[in-house]
ROMI-536107 format. One record per residue: residue number from 1; z, x, y of N, C-alpha, C in turn. Coordinates in nm, 3 decimals, padded with zeros to 5 digits. Example, Ala and Ser with C-alpha at 12.3 -4.5 7.8 and 13.67 -1.06 7.14 Angstrom:
2
node pos=1 | n_Z=00.780 | n_X=01.319 | n_Y=-00.569 | ca_Z=00.780 | ca_X=01.230 | ca_Y=-00.450 | c_Z=00.780 | c_X=01.320 | c_Y=-00.330 .
node pos=2 | n_Z=00.708 | n_X=01.285 | n_Y=-00.225 | ca_Z=00.714 | ca_X=01.367 | ca_Y=-00.106 | c_Z=00.787 | c_X=01.290 | c_Y=00.003 .
This chain:
101
node pos=1 | n_Z=01.714 | n_X=08.847 | n_Y=11.198 | ca_Z=01.667 | ca_X=08.791 | ca_Y=11.292 | c_Z=01.660 | c_X=08.696 | c_Y=11.314 .
node pos=2 | n_Z=01.602 | n_X=08.625 | n_Y=11.427 | ca_Z=01.563 | ca_X=08.447 | ca_Y=11.423 | c_Z=01.462 | c_X=08.353 | c_Y=11.404 .
node pos=3 | n_Z=01.502 | n_X=08.238 | n_Y=11.361 | ca_Z=01.413 | ca_X=08.157 | ca_Y=11.269 | c_Z=01.251 | c_X=08.120 | c_Y=11.402 .
node pos=4 | n_Z=01.377 | n_X=08.115 | n_Y=11.510 | ca_Z=01.286 | ca_X=08.023 | ca_Y=11.608 | c_Z=01.328 | c_X=08.026 | c_Y=11.757 .
node pos=5 | n_Z=01.237 | n_X=08.130 | n_Y=11.835 | ca_Z=01.294 | ca_X=08.165 | ca_Y=11.980 | c_Z=01.271 | c_X=08.066 | c_Y=12.065 .
node pos=6 | n_Z=01.344 | n_X=08.010 | n_Y=12.177 | ca_Z=01.337 | ca_X=07.856 | ca_Y=12.230 | c_Z=01.327 | c_X=07.931 | c_Y=12.392 .
node pos=7 | n_Z=01.289 | n_X=07.943 | n_Y=12.519 | ca_Z=01.250 | ca_X=07.953 | ca_Y=12.645 | c_Z=01.231 | c_X=07.888 | c_Y=12.760 .
node pos=8 | n_Z=01.265 | n_X=07.860 | n_Y=12.839 | ca_Z=01.225 | ca_X=07.779 | ca_Y=12.907 | c_Z=01.223 | c_X=07.832 | c_Y=13.052 .
node pos=9 | n_Z=01.161 | n_X=07.935 | n_Y=13.111 | ca_Z=01.097 | ca_X=07.986 | ca_Y=13.176 | c_Z=01.142 | c_X=08.025 | c_Y=13.297 .
node pos=10 | n_Z=01.131 | n_X=07.813 | n_Y=13.343 | ca_Z=01.221 | ca_X=07.830 | ca_Y=13.505 | c_Z=01.370 | c_X=07.845 | c_Y=13.506 .
node pos=11 | n_Z=01.450 | n_X=07.845 | n_Y=13.400 | ca_Z=01.502 | ca_X=07.820 | ca_Y=13.400 | c_Z=01.574 | c_X=08.034 | c_Y=13.378 .
node pos=12 | n_Z=01.526 | n_X=08.076 | n_Y=13.319 | ca_Z=01.496 | ca_X=08.220 | ca_Y=13.308 | c_Z=01.451 | c_X=08.286 | c_Y=13.437 .
node pos=13 | n_Z=01.351 | n_X=08.291 | n_Y=13.532 | ca_Z=01.361 | ca_X=08.248 | ca_Y=13.625 | c_Z=01.497 | c_X=08.240 | c_Y=13.739 .
node pos=14 | n_Z=01.500 | n_X=08.128 | n_Y=13.705 | ca_Z=01.679 | ca_X=08.095 | ca_Y=13.776 | c_Z=01.763 | c_X=08.198 | c_Y=13.792 .
node pos=15 | n_Z=01.762 | n_X=08.240 | n_Y=13.631 | ca_Z=01.857 | ca_X=08.361 | ca_Y=13.594 | c_Z=01.917 | c_X=08.455 | c_Y=13.683 .
node pos=16 | n_Z=01.720 | n_X=08.486 | n_Y=13.693 | ca_Z=01.635 | ca_X=08.619 | ca_Y=13.717 | c_Z=01.666 | c_X=08.584 | c_Y=13.942 .
node pos=17 | n_Z=01.648 | n_X=08.532 | n_Y=13.986 | ca_Z=01.664 | ca_X=08.497 | ca_Y=14.103 | c_Z=01.907 | c_X=08.538 | c_Y=14.098 .
node pos=18 | n_Z=01.964 | n_X=08.499 | n_Y=14.036 | ca_Z=02.129 | ca_X=08.482 | ca_Y=14.025 | c_Z=02.152 | c_X=08.681 | c_Y=13.980 .
node pos=19 | n_Z=02.053 | n_X=08.723 | n_Y=13.901 | ca_Z=02.109 | ca_X=08.895 | ca_Y=13.882 | c_Z=02.066 | c_X=08.900 | c_Y=14.039 .
node pos=20 | n_Z=01.925 | n_X=08.893 | n_Y=14.090 | ca_Z=01.899 | ca_X=08.944 | ca_Y=14.209 | c_Z=02.003 | c_X=08.957 | c_Y=14.335 .
node pos=21 | n_Z=02.111 | n_X=08.790 | n_Y=14.316 | ca_Z=02.219 | ca_X=08.745 | ca_Y=14.411 | c_Z=02.367 | c_X=08.943 | c_Y=14.366 .
node pos=22 | n_Z=02.319 | n_X=08.965 | n_Y=14.225 | ca_Z=02.444 | ca_X=09.101 | ca_Y=14.249 | c_Z=02.329 | c_X=09.154 | c_Y=14.263 .
node pos=23 | n_Z=02.228 | n_X=09.227 | n_Y=14.245 | ca_Z=02.154 | ca_X=09.360 | ca_Y=14.294 | c_Z=02.215 | c_X=09.338 | c_Y=14.444 .
node pos=24 | n_Z=02.201 | n_X=09.194 | n_Y=14.555 | ca_Z=02.213 | ca_X=09.248 | ca_Y=14.676 | c_Z=02.341 | c_X=09.253 | c_Y=14.693 .
node pos=25 | n_Z=02.462 | n_X=09.216 | n_Y=14.646 | ca_Z=02.597 | ca_X=09.160 | ca_Y=14.645 | c_Z=02.660 | c_X=09.368 | c_Y=14.605 .
node pos=26 | n_Z=02.639 | n_X=09.388 | n_Y=14.526 | ca_Z=02.600 | ca_X=09.564 | ca_Y=14.489 | c_Z=02.576 | c_X=09.614 | c_Y=14.617 .
node pos=27 | n_Z=02.432 | n_X=09.686 | n_Y=14.713 | ca_Z=02.419 | ca_X=09.735 | ca_Y=14.799 | c_Z=02.465 | c_X=09.679 | c_Y=14.957 .
node pos=28 | n_Z=02.528 | n_X=09.542 | n_Y=14.974 | ca_Z=02.624 | ca_X=09.470 | ca_Y=15.078 | c_Z=02.736 | c_X=09.639 | c_Y=15.053 .
node pos=29 | n_Z=02.767 | n_X=09.605 | n_Y=14.929 | ca_Z=02.888 | ca_X=09.683 | ca_Y=14.898 | c_Z=02.867 | c_X=09.828 | c_Y=14.933 .
node pos=30 | n_Z=02.790 | n_X=09.881 | n_Y=14.865 | ca_Z=02.738 | ca_X=10.021 | ca_Y=14.930 | c_Z=02.693 | c_X=10.083 | c_Y=15.068 .
node pos=31 | n_Z=02.631 | n_X=09.943 | n_Y=15.122 | ca_Z=02.589 | ca_X=09.983 | ca_Y=15.322 | c_Z=02.765 | c_X=10.016 | c_Y=15.334 .
node pos=32 | n_Z=02.805 | n_X=09.852 | n_Y=15.269 | ca_Z=02.959 | ca_X=09.831 | ca_Y=15.449 | c_Z=03.072 | c_X=09.958 | c_Y=15.373 .
node pos=33 | n_Z=03.059 | n_X=09.963 | n_Y=15.241 | ca_Z=03.099 | ca_X=10.117 | ca_Y=15.230 | c_Z=03.073 | c_X=10.280 | c_Y=15.286 .
node pos=34 | n_Z=02.988 | n_X=10.265 | n_Y=15.281 | ca_Z=02.919 | ca_X=10.409 | ca_Y=15.380 | c_Z=02.870 | c_X=10.408 | c_Y=15.547 .
node pos=35 | n_Z=02.968 | n_X=10.349 | n_Y=15.584 | ca_Z=02.949 | ca_X=10.282 | ca_Y=15.671 | c_Z=03.090 | c_X=10.282 | c_Y=15.713 .
node pos=36 | n_Z=03.164 | n_X=10.230 | n_Y=15.653 | ca_Z=03.302 | ca_X=10.214 | ca_Y=15.644 | c_Z=03.358 | c_X=10.340 | c_Y=15.665 .
node pos=37 | n_Z=03.325 | n_X=10.448 | n_Y=15.547 | ca_Z=03.369 | ca_X=10.607 | ca_Y=15.529 | c_Z=03.301 | c_X=10.687 | c_Y=15.672 .
node pos=38 | n_Z=03.168 | n_X=10.661 | n_Y=15.721 | ca_Z=03.150 | ca_X=10.739 | ca_Y=15.807 | c_Z=03.147 | c_X=10.683 | c_Y=15.944 .
node pos=39 | n_Z=03.233 | n_X=10.568 | n_Y=15.958 | ca_Z=03.308 | ca_X=10.567 | ca_Y=16.099 | c_Z=03.444 | c_X=10.608 | c_Y=16.075 .
node pos=40 | n_Z=03.510 | n_X=10.660 | n_Y=15.968 | ca_Z=03.677 | ca_X=10.691 | ca_Y=15.940 | c_Z=03.615 | c_X=10.874 | c_Y=15.987 .
node pos=41 | n_Z=03.499 | n_X=10.912 | n_Y=15.982 | ca_Z=03.468 | ca_X=11.134 | ca_Y=15.990 | c_Z=03.603 | c_X=11.172 | c_Y=15.869 .
node pos=42 | n_Z=03.616 | n_X=11.259 | n_Y=15.947 | ca_Z=03.622 | ca_X=11.363 | ca_Y=15.846 | c_Z=03.794 | c_X=11.347 | c_Y=15.833 .
node pos=43 | n_Z=03.870 | n_X=11.343 | n_Y=15.704 | ca_Z=04.006 | ca_X=11.316 | ca_Y=15.748 | c_Z=04.151 | c_X=11.379 | c_Y=15.643 .
node pos=44 | n_Z=04.028 | n_X=11.552 | n_Y=15.678 | ca_Z=04.133 | ca_X=11.701 | ca_Y=15.695 | c_Z=04.088 | c_X=11.777 | c_Y=15.770 .
node pos=45 | n_Z=04.146 | n_X=11.860 | n_Y=15.775 | ca_Z=04.168 | ca_X=11.971 | ca_Y=15.898 | c_Z=04.052 | c_X=12.073 | c_Y=15.859 .
node pos=46 | n_Z=04.030 | n_X=12.177 | n_Y=15.914 | ca_Z=04.012 | ca_X=12.276 | ca_Y=15.886 | c_Z=04.040 | c_X=12.391 | c_Y=15.885 .
node pos=47 | n_Z=04.115 | n_X=12.367 | n_Y=15.782 | ca_Z=04.236 | ca_X=12.509 | ca_Y=15.681 | c_Z=04.178 | c_X=12.520 | c_Y=15.587 .
node pos=48 | n_Z=04.176 | n_X=12.639 | n_Y=15.473 | ca_Z=04.220 | ca_X=12.586 | ca_Y=15.375 | c_Z=04.285 | c_X=12.491 | c_Y=15.312 .
node pos=49 | n_Z=04.286 | n_X=12.433 | n_Y=15.333 | ca_Z=04.382 | ca_X=12.317 | ca_Y=15.253 | c_Z=04.279 | c_X=12.228 | c_Y=15.251 .
node pos=50 | n_Z=04.242 | n_X=12.192 | n_Y=15.297 | ca_Z=04.112 | ca_X=12.102 | ca_Y=15.452 | c_Z=04.006 | c_X=12.076 | c_Y=15.372 .
node pos=51 | n_Z=03.955 | n_X=12.268 | n_Y=15.349 | ca_Z=03.836 | ca_X=12.261 | ca_Y=15.326 | c_Z=03.815 | c_X=12.224 | c_Y=15.157 .
node pos=52 | n_Z=03.907 | n_X=12.303 | n_Y=15.064 | ca_Z=03.972 | ca_X=12.244 | ca_Y=14.936 | c_Z=03.851 | c_X=12.090 | c_Y=14.895 .
node pos=53 | n_Z=03.956 | n_X=12.020 | n_Y=15.059 | ca_Z=04.007 | ca_X=11.895 | ca_Y=14.943 | c_Z=03.847 | c_X=11.812 | c_Y=14.981 .
node pos=54 | n_Z=03.763 | n_X=11.876 | n_Y=15.114 | ca_Z=03.632 | ca_X=11.799 | ca_Y=15.125 | c_Z=03.471 | c_X=11.868 | c_Y=15.006 .
node pos=55 | n_Z=03.549 | n_X=12.023 | n_Y=14.985 | ca_Z=03.462 | ca_X=12.070 | ca_Y=14.842 | c_Z=03.480 | c_X=11.967 | c_Y=14.714 .
node pos=56 | n_Z=03.658 | n_X=11.856 | n_Y=14.738 | ca_Z=03.658 | ca_X=11.800 | ca_Y=14.571 | c_Z=03.587 | c_X=11.649 | c_Y=14.634 .
node pos=57 | n_Z=03.639 | n_X=11.628 | n_Y=14.776 | ca_Z=03.586 | ca_X=11.420 | ca_Y=14.796 | c_Z=03.480 | c_X=11.458 | c_Y=14.833 .
node pos=58 | n_Z=03.398 | n_X=11.527 | n_Y=14.905 | ca_Z=03.248 | ca_X=11.478 | ca_Y=14.942 | c_Z=03.145 | c_X=11.490 | c_Y=14.788 .
node pos=59 | n_Z=03.127 | n_X=11.584 | n_Y=14.724 | ca_Z=03.052 | ca_X=11.535 | ca_Y=14.585 | c_Z=03.134 | c_X=11.365 | c_Y=14.486 .
node pos=60 | n_Z=03.262 | n_X=11.344 | n_Y=14.477 | ca_Z=03.351 | ca_X=11.264 | ca_Y=14.460 | c_Z=03.296 | c_X=11.126 | c_Y=14.480 .
node pos=61 | n_Z=03.308 | n_X=11.116 | n_Y=14.648 | ca_Z=03.230 | ca_X=10.996 | ca_Y=14.723 | c_Z=03.047 | c_X=11.040 | c_Y=14.720 .
node pos=62 | n_Z=02.976 | n_X=11.129 | n_Y=14.709 | ca_Z=02.819 | ca_X=11.125 | ca_Y=14.671 | c_Z=02.805 | c_X=11.062 | c_Y=14.529 .
node pos=63 | n_Z=02.843 | n_X=11.102 | n_Y=14.451 | ca_Z=02.891 | ca_X=11.044 | ca_Y=14.270 | c_Z=02.885 | c_X=10.903 | c_Y=14.291 .
node pos=64 | n_Z=02.971 | n_X=10.850 | n_Y=14.333 | ca_Z=02.998 | ca_X=10.685 | ca_Y=14.381 | c_Z=02.947 | c_X=10.635 | c_Y=14.393 .
node pos=65 | n_Z=02.845 | n_X=10.675 | n_Y=14.553 | ca_Z=02.685 | ca_X=10.591 | ca_Y=14.634 | c_Z=02.618 | c_X=10.611 | c_Y=14.512 .
node pos=66 | n_Z=02.521 | n_X=10.743 | n_Y=14.474 | ca_Z=02.494 | ca_X=10.734 | ca_Y=14.349 | c_Z=02.488 | c_X=10.638 | c_Y=14.248 .
node pos=67 | n_Z=02.563 | n_X=10.654 | n_Y=14.153 | ca_Z=02.647 | ca_X=10.511 | ca_Y=14.090 | c_Z=02.584 | c_X=10.435 | c_Y=14.148 .
node pos=68 | n_Z=02.657 | n_X=10.353 | n_Y=14.238 | ca_Z=02.623 | ca_X=10.207 | ca_Y=14.250 | c_Z=02.498 | c_X=10.187 | c_Y=14.310 .
node pos=69 | n_Z=02.419 | n_X=10.291 | n_Y=14.347 | ca_Z=02.255 | ca_X=10.283 | ca_Y=14.383 | c_Z=02.199 | c_X=10.258 | c_Y=14.208 .
node pos=70 | n_Z=02.247 | n_X=10.324 | n_Y=14.150 | ca_Z=02.156 | ca_X=10.307 | ca_Y=14.012 | c_Z=02.173 | c_X=10.213 | c_Y=13.930 .
node pos=71 | n_Z=02.328 | n_X=10.147 | n_Y=13.981 | ca_Z=02.399 | ca_X=10.011 | ca_Y=13.926 | c_Z=02.298 | c_X=09.865 | c_Y=13.997 .
node pos=72 | n_Z=02.306 | n_X=09.884 | n_Y=14.105 | ca_Z=02.165 | ca_X=09.823 | ca_Y=14.206 | c_Z=02.084 | c_X=09.847 | c_Y=14.085 .
node pos=73 | n_Z=01.985 | n_X=09.930 | n_Y=14.108 | ca_Z=01.846 | ca_X=09.941 | ca_Y=14.058 | c_Z=01.899 | c_X=09.902 | c_Y=13.869 .
node pos=74 | n_Z=01.990 | n_X=09.898 | n_Y=13.838 | ca_Z=01.962 | ca_X=09.844 | ca_Y=13.717 | c_Z=01.889 | c_X=09.629 | c_Y=13.733 .
node pos=75 | n_Z=02.066 | n_X=09.583 | n_Y=13.785 | ca_Z=02.005 | ca_X=09.472 | ca_Y=13.877 | c_Z=01.870 | c_X=09.428 | c_Y=13.881 .
node pos=76 | n_Z=01.785 | n_X=09.544 | n_Y=13.977 | ca_Z=01.684 | ca_X=09.501 | ca_Y=14.027 | c_Z=01.572 | c_X=09.533 | c_Y=13.894 .
node pos=77 | n_Z=01.531 | n_X=09.558 | n_Y=13.793 | ca_Z=01.506 | ca_X=09.618 | ca_Y=13.732 | c_Z=01.519 | c_X=09.450 | c_Y=13.591 .
node pos=78 | n_Z=01.681 | n_X=09.460 | n_Y=13.594 | ca_Z=01.685 | ca_X=09.347 | ca_Y=13.544 | c_Z=01.582 | c_X=09.195 | c_Y=13.509 .
node pos=79 | n_Z=01.645 | n_X=09.187 | n_Y=13.667 | ca_Z=01.547 | ca_X=09.108 | ca_Y=13.736 | c_Z=01.420 | c_X=09.096 | c_Y=13.770 .
node pos=80 | n_Z=01.354 | n_X=09.162 | n_Y=13.796 | ca_Z=01.230 | ca_X=09.222 | ca_Y=13.738 | c_Z=01.148 | c_X=09.138 | c_Y=13.595 .
node pos=81 | n_Z=01.207 | n_X=09.186 | n_Y=13.459 | ca_Z=01.220 | ca_X=09.198 | ca_Y=13.375 | c_Z=01.212 | c_X=09.025 | c_Y=13.279 .
node pos=82 | n_Z=01.317 | n_X=09.019 | n_Y=13.343 | ca_Z=01.312 | ca_X=08.830 | ca_Y=13.418 | c_Z=01.196 | c_X=08.766 | c_Y=13.407 .
node pos=83 | n_Z=01.149 | n_X=08.748 | n_Y=13.487 | ca_Z=01.082 | ca_X=08.706 | ca_Y=13.600 | c_Z=00.947 | c_X=08.783 | c_Y=13.482 .
node pos=84 | n_Z=00.900 | n_X=08.928 | n_Y=13.457 | ca_Z=00.794 | ca_X=08.866 | ca_Y=13.376 | c_Z=00.803 | c_X=08.796 | c_Y=13.235 .
node pos=85 | n_Z=00.945 | n_X=08.787 | n_Y=13.206 | ca_Z=00.909 | ca_X=08.747 | ca_Y=13.063 | c_Z=00.894 | c_X=08.581 | c_Y=13.012 .
node pos=86 | n_Z=00.974 | n_X=08.563 | n_Y=13.209 | ca_Z=00.905 | ca_X=08.411 | ca_Y=13.222 | c_Z=00.760 | c_X=08.441 | c_Y=13.264 .
node pos=87 | n_Z=00.709 | n_X=08.476 | n_Y=13.325 | ca_Z=00.529 | ca_X=08.468 | ca_Y=13.272 | c_Z=00.495 | c_X=08.486 | c_Y=13.192 .
node pos=88 | n_Z=00.551 | n_X=08.559 | n_Y=13.049 | ca_Z=00.500 | ca_X=08.591 | ca_Y=12.943 | c_Z=00.452 | c_X=08.462 | c_Y=12.838 .
node pos=89 | n_Z=00.539 | n_X=08.382 | n_Y=12.903 | ca_Z=00.632 | ca_X=08.319 | ca_Y=12.781 | c_Z=00.553 | c_X=08.189 | c_Y=12.836 .
node pos=90 | n_Z=00.511 | n_X=08.207 | n_Y=12.931 | ca_Z=00.420 | ca_X=08.058 | ca_Y=12.944 | c_Z=00.311 | c_X=08.087 | c_Y=12.978 .
node pos=91 | n_Z=00.273 | n_X=08.171 | n_Y=12.974 | ca_Z=00.095 | ca_X=08.224 | ca_Y=12.922 | c_Z=00.117 | c_X=08.200 | c_Y=12.804 .
node pos=92 | n_Z=00.198 | n_X=08.292 | n_Y=12.688 | ca_Z=00.127 | ca_X=08.252 | ca_Y=12.559 | c_Z=00.182 | c_X=08.118 | c_Y=12.521 .
node pos=93 | n_Z=00.208 | n_X=07.966 | n_Y=12.549 | ca_Z=00.280 | ca_X=07.893 | ca_Y=12.525 | c_Z=00.182 | c_X=07.798 | c_Y=12.528 .
node pos=94 | n_Z=00.051 | n_X=07.846 | n_Y=12.711 | ca_Z=-00.053 | ca_X=07.776 | ca_Y=12.705 | c_Z=-00.127 | c_X=07.829 | c_Y=12.632 .
node pos=95 | n_Z=-00.115 | n_X=07.962 | n_Y=12.600 | ca_Z=-00.246 | ca_X=07.990 | ca_Y=12.502 | c_Z=-00.239 | c_X=07.966 | c_Y=12.360 .
node pos=96 | n_Z=-00.130 | n_X=07.926 | n_Y=12.318 | ca_Z=-00.096 | ca_X=07.881 | ca_Y=12.191 | c_Z=-00.130 | c_X=07.744 | c_Y=12.171 .
node pos=97 | n_Z=-00.074 | n_X=07.640 | n_Y=12.217 | ca_Z=-00.105 | ca_X=07.517 | ca_Y=12.360 | c_Z=-00.267 | c_X=07.523 | c_Y=12.319 .
node pos=98 | n_Z=-00.345 | n_X=07.576 | n_Y=12.332 | ca_Z=-00.493 | ca_X=07.551 | ca_Y=12.389 | c_Z=-00.548 | c_X=07.612 | c_Y=12.249 .
node pos=99 | n_Z=-00.467 | n_X=07.623 | n_Y=12.115 | ca_Z=-00.526 | ca_X=07.659 | ca_Y=11.966 | c_Z=-00.537 | c_X=07.585 | c_Y=11.896 .
node pos=100 | n_Z=-00.436 | n_X=07.472 | n_Y=11.994 | ca_Z=-00.401 | ca_X=07.329 | ca_Y=11.939 | c_Z=-00.529 | c_X=07.224 | c_Y=11.969 .
node pos=101 | n_Z=-00.607 | n_X=07.227 | n_Y=12.037 | ca_Z=-00.732 | ca_X=07.137 | ca_Y=12.123 | c_Z=-00.878 | c_X=07.139 | c_Y=12.006 .
């Protein structure tokens, strides 16, 4: 375990901004992909082969979109945690400093 912990709350908040940027980029990819796929329509026919393809494609497509959404949510949670940690570290520092007065 570390003997010393050093945190710069402003740098941690800045990192949270970068983490939010990653989340926003993931959301943009999801939106772009969803719109592009919807605009193309079904690339298969309504025959037995087309129905078989659709039965495999549609669940895989949805799993990809859902997984990317989960990934985005993870980055949102990380950013929130970084901000909360910075706030808590700052409060702790103020309370500890008050103990020396």
